[in-house]
C-alpha positions as CSV (number, residue, x, y, z in Angstrom):
1,M,40.2,78.7,34.9
2,K,42.4,77.4,38.1
3,I,40.7,76.5,41.0
4,N,42.3,77.8,44.5
5,Y,41.1,74.4,46.3
6,Q,43.1,75.5,49.3
7,N,40.3,78.7,49.9
8,K,37.8,76.3,48.9
9,M,38.2,73.8,51.5
10,E,38.8,76.4,54.3
11,E,34.9,78.3,53.0
12,I,34.0,74.5,54.0
13,L,35.6,74.8,57.6
14,E,34.0,78.1,58.3
15,Q,30.6,76.7,57.6
16,V,31.9,73.2,59.5
17,S,33.2,75.7,62.8
18,A,29.7,77.7,62.7
19,S,27.5,74.9,62.7
20,D,26.6,73.4,66.2
21,T,27.3,69.7,65.3
22,M,30.8,68.1,64.0
23,P,30.7,66.2,60.8
24,S,32.2,63.3,60.2
25,L,35.1,62.7,57.6
26,L,36.4,59.7,55.9
27,L,39.8,60.6,55.3
28,H,41.7,58.3,52.6
29,S,45.0,58.0,54.2
30,C,48.1,56.9,51.5
31,C,50.9,56.3,54.3
32,A,51.3,57.8,58.3
33,P,53.7,61.0,56.9
34,C,51.0,62.3,54.6
35,S,48.7,62.2,57.2
36,S,50.5,63.7,59.8
37,S,50.0,67.5,58.6
38,V,46.1,66.9,57.4
39,L,45.5,65.5,60.6
40,E,46.8,68.5,62.6
41,C,44.8,70.7,60.2
42,L,41.7,68.6,60.1
43,S,41.4,66.9,63.7
44,K,39.7,69.7,65.3
45,H,36.7,70.1,62.5
46,F,35.8,66.8,62.0
47,K,35.0,63.4,63.3
48,I,37.6,61.2,61.2
49,T,38.1,58.1,60.7
50,V,41.1,57.2,58.6
51,F,40.4,54.8,55.5
52,Y,43.9,53.2,54.7
53,Y,42.7,51.6,51.2
54,N,46.5,51.6,48.7
55,P,46.7,48.3,46.8
56,N,49.3,50.0,44.1
57,I,52.1,49.5,47.5
58,E,53.9,46.6,45.9
59,P,55.1,44.1,47.4
60,I,52.7,42.6,50.5
61,A,55.7,43.5,53.0
62,E,55.7,46.8,51.8
63,Y,52.1,47.6,52.2
64,Q,51.8,45.6,55.7
65,K,54.9,48.2,56.7
66,R,52.9,50.7,56.0
67,V,49.7,49.5,57.0
68,A,51.6,49.4,60.7
69,E,53.3,52.7,60.7
70,Q,49.9,54.4,59.8
71,K,48.4,52.4,62.9
72,H,51.5,53.4,65.3
73,F,51.2,57.1,64.2
74,L,47.7,57.3,65.1
75,S,47.8,55.7,68.4
76,V,50.8,58.6,69.2
77,L,48.9,61.5,68.0
78,P,47.3,64.2,70.1
79,S,44.1,65.2,68.4
80,T,40.8,67.4,69.8
81,N,38.4,64.0,68.6
82,P,39.4,60.5,68.3
83,I,40.7,59.3,65.5
84,E,39.5,56.3,64.2
85,F,40.9,53.9,61.8
86,V,39.9,51.2,58.9
87,E,42.2,49.4,56.8
88,G,40.5,48.3,53.4
89,P,40.8,45.1,51.6
90,Y,44.2,44.8,49.6
91,E,43.5,44.3,46.0
92,A,46.6,44.1,43.8
93,D,45.1,42.9,41.4
94,A,42.8,45.7,40.9
95,F,45.1,48.6,40.8
96,Q,47.0,45.8,38.2
97,M,44.0,45.6,35.9
98,I,43.9,49.7,35.6
99,C,47.8,49.4,34.7
100,A,48.0,46.9,32.0
101,G,48.6,49.1,28.8
102,R,49.9,51.7,30.5
103,E,53.2,50.3,32.1
104,E,55.2,53.0,30.6
105,D,53.4,55.9,31.6
106,K,55.2,59.0,32.7
107,E,54.9,59.0,36.3
108,G,52.8,61.4,36.9
109,G,50.4,60.8,34.0
110,S,47.1,58.9,33.1
111,R,48.2,56.1,34.8
112,C,48.6,58.2,38.2
113,F,45.4,59.7,37.9
114,L,43.3,56.3,37.5
115,C,45.1,55.3,40.6
116,Y,43.7,58.5,42.3
117,E,40.2,57.2,40.7
118,L,40.7,54.0,41.9
119,R,41.4,54.7,45.8
120,L,38.9,57.7,45.9
121,R,36.3,55.4,44.3
122,K,36.9,52.7,47.0
123,T,36.9,55.8,49.5
124,A,33.7,57.1,48.0
125,E,31.8,53.8,48.2
126,F,32.9,53.6,52.0
127,A,31.3,56.7,53.0
128,K,28.4,56.9,51.2
129,L,27.4,52.9,53.0
130,N,28.5,53.9,56.4
131,G,27.5,58.0,56.5
132,F,29.5,59.6,56.7
133,D,29.0,63.3,56.3
134,Y,32.7,64.2,54.2
135,F,35.4,62.2,52.3
136,T,38.6,63.1,50.9
137,T,42.2,62.0,50.2
138,T,45.3,62.6,51.8
139,L,47.2,62.4,48.5
140,S,46.9,66.4,47.9
141,V,49.6,66.7,50.5
142,S,52.3,66.0,48.4
143,P,54.1,68.2,45.6
144,Y,54.2,64.9,43.1
145,K,50.7,64.6,43.2
146,N,48.5,66.9,40.9
147,A,46.0,68.5,43.2
148,Q,43.6,69.7,39.9
149,A,43.1,66.1,38.5
150,L,42.3,64.6,42.2
151,N,39.8,67.3,42.9
152,E,38.4,67.2,39.8
153,I,38.0,63.1,40.2
154,G,36.7,63.8,44.0
155,A,33.4,66.2,42.6
156,R,32.8,64.0,40.1
157,L,32.4,61.1,42.3
158,S,30.4,63.1,45.2
159,E,27.9,63.7,42.5
160,E,28.0,60.0,41.3
161,Y,28.0,58.8,45.3
162,C,25.5,62.2,46.9
163,I,28.2,62.3,49.2
164,P,30.1,65.9,49.3
165,Y,33.6,65.8,49.0
166,L,36.1,68.1,51.1
167,F,38.3,69.8,48.6
168,S,41.7,70.2,49.3
169,D,45.2,71.3,48.1
170,F,47.3,70.4,51.4
171,K,50.5,71.2,50.2
172,K,49.6,75.1,50.6
173,K,50.6,77.4,53.5
174,D,53.4,74.7,53.9
175,G,51.5,71.7,54.6
176,Y,53.6,69.5,52.9
177,H,56.9,70.8,54.9
178,R,54.5,70.2,57.8
179,S,54.3,66.7,57.2
180,I,58.3,66.4,56.8
181,E,58.6,68.0,60.5
182,L,55.8,65.9,62.1
183,S,57.4,62.4,60.2
184,K,60.9,63.8,61.8
185,Q,58.9,64.6,65.1
186,Y,57.3,61.1,65.5
187,G,60.1,58.9,63.8
188,L,57.9,58.1,61.2
189,Y,58.6,55.9,58.4
190,R,58.8,58.0,55.4
191,Q,59.9,56.2,51.6
192,N,61.1,57.9,48.1
193,F,58.2,56.6,46.1
194,C,54.8,56.4,46.3
195,G,54.2,52.4,46.5
196,C,53.9,51.3,43.2
197,I,56.2,49.2,41.3
198,Y,56.4,51.8,38.7
199,S,57.4,54.8,41.2
200,Q,59.8,52.9,42.5
201,K,61.7,52.5,38.8
202,A,61.3,55.4,38.2
203,S,62.7,56.8,41.7
204,E,65.2,54.2,41.2
205,Q,66.3,55.7,37.5
206,K,66.5,58.9,39.4
207,A,68.7,58.3,42.2
208,D,70.6,56.2,39.3
209,L,70.9,59.4,37.1
210,S,72.4,61.6,40.0
211,Q,74.8,59.3,41.1
212,Q,75.9,59.5,37.9
213,N,75.8,63.2,37.1
214,E,77.5,63.5,40.5
215,S,80.5,60.9,39.5
216,G,81.0,62.8,36.3
217,N,81.6,66.2,37.9
């Protein structure tokens, strides 16, 4: 049965709002634009630390550019509560290891699911080690990311590390469109691929095909 993860998140937010204390949340962020509407939504409910762990992004210059953009956005974003930032290690070898033998997988398939787990596992580990009340990721704000797979992985890691996972489908209720609006408002650097060499290749192939179709008309 298909689960409405947006509704599950809203149920948790109601419980959080009814509490006398504000819980802490470790929010894995894939990039500043995707974090924008998510932070706008969650910052009034949690004490948030943005955790930037994205070993899939290549080359290193692209990775550093996105880290800088995330930091810049947090410095200018108005927030009900202070938002902290932690940069995880840049472990490009760890990403390449999970991709071995899956280089030709289609974008959005099993290789991507392994990438989700790589990043969420590191987030869960950090959250558990540092005493956070919840962990989650911005990834579900993208219409190109599989929210069901993300939440299933999050639920499994929640049980493994004994720390609650904040279920989400941040693209719902215009979350994705709001992220585009906020990106324009703050002049954020947006990308047309997730960051890995495989998504970049797929994006370039799609652009080439589109150009060919336009030329043929």
